[in-house]
C-alpha positions in Angstrom: -76.2 35.8 45.3 -74.2 32.6 46.0 -72.3 30.7 43.3 -70.3 27.5 43.8 -66.6 27.6 43.5 -66.6 25.2 40.5 -68.9 27.6 38.6 -66.9 30.8 39.1 -64.9 32.2 36.2 -61.1 32.1 36.9 -58.9 34.8 35.5 -55.2 34.0 35.4 -53.6 37.4 34.9 -49.9 37.5 33.9 -48.6 40.8 35.1 -45.8 42.5 33.1 -42.8 43.3 35.2 -42.4 46.6 33.4 -45.6 48.0 34.9 -43.7 48.3 38.1 -41.0 50.5 36.7 -37.3 49.9 35.9 -36.9 47.5 38.8 -40.0 45.6 38.0 -38.3 42.3 37.2 -36.9 42.2 40.8 -40.2 42.9 42.5 -42.8 41.4 40.3 -43.1 38.2 42.2 -43.6 40.1 45.5 -46.2 42.3 43.8 -48.2 39.3 42.6 -48.3 37.9 46.1 -49.5 41.3 47.3 -52.1 41.5 44.5 -53.4 38.0 45.2 -53.9 39.0 48.9 -55.4 42.5 48.3 -57.5 42.5 45.1 -61.0 41.1 45.5 -62.8 39.7 42.6 -66.6 40.0 42.0 -68.6 37.3 43.7 -68.8 35.3 40.4 -65.0 35.3 39.7 -61.5 34.6 41.1 -58.3 36.5 40.2 -54.9 34.9 40.2 -51.9 37.1 39.5 -48.5 35.7 38.3 -45.5 37.3 36.7 -45.4 37.4 32.9 -41.9 36.3 32.1 -42.9 34.4 28.9 -44.3 36.8 26.3 -45.6 33.9 24.2 -48.3 33.3 26.8 -51.5 35.4 26.9 -51.7 38.2 29.4 -55.2 37.0 30.5 -56.5 33.4 30.5 -60.0 32.6 31.5 -61.2 29.2 32.7 -64.0 27.5 34.7 -63.3 24.4 36.7 -59.8 24.2 35.0 -61.3 24.3 31.4 -60.0 27.1 29.3 -62.7 29.4 27.8 -62.8 30.9 24.3 -63.6 34.7 23.9 -67.3 34.0 23.0 -67.6 31.7 26.1 -66.1 34.4 28.3 -68.6 37.0 26.9 -71.5 34.6 27.3 -70.6 33.9 30.9 -70.1 37.6 31.9 -73.4 38.5 30.2 -75.2 36.4 32.8 -73.8 38.8 35.4 -74.8 41.9 33.4 -71.2 42.8 32.5 -69.1 42.7 29.4 -65.5 41.3 29.0 -64.3 44.9 28.3 -66.1 46.2 31.4 -64.8 43.4 33.6 -61.2 43.9 32.4 -61.4 47.8 32.7 -62.6 47.4 36.3 -59.7 45.0 37.0 -57.2 47.2 35.3 -58.2 50.1 37.6 -57.9 47.9 40.6 -54.5 46.7 39.4 -53.3 50.3 38.9 -54.4 51.2 42.4 -52.6 48.1 43.8 -49.4 49.0 42.0 -49.5 52.5 43.4 -50.2 51.2 46.9 -47.5 48.5 46.6 -44.8 50.9 45.3 -45.6 53.4 48.2 -44.9 50.8 50.9 
């Protein structure tokens, strides 16, 4: 199934440096580059990983075509693709965990 770029849900994911261990703050930016290159989103989505240095900003931010989405809008969108926000995020968290392990083993 094909979906145009401007209709895909965008997930801006701010990654905590601490998830990379005690030296996370020094390597988080390299990890985000790695994650952006190695993690594939479902056909209806895009992931973008950046370091989370500012705790006042949400860990996850959803948008479509540069418009921020509310929780209900995210749920409605994902329902069209037979998934839930929780399911979508659980799957991504598993991918992220695998990417962290691969990155740290390099």
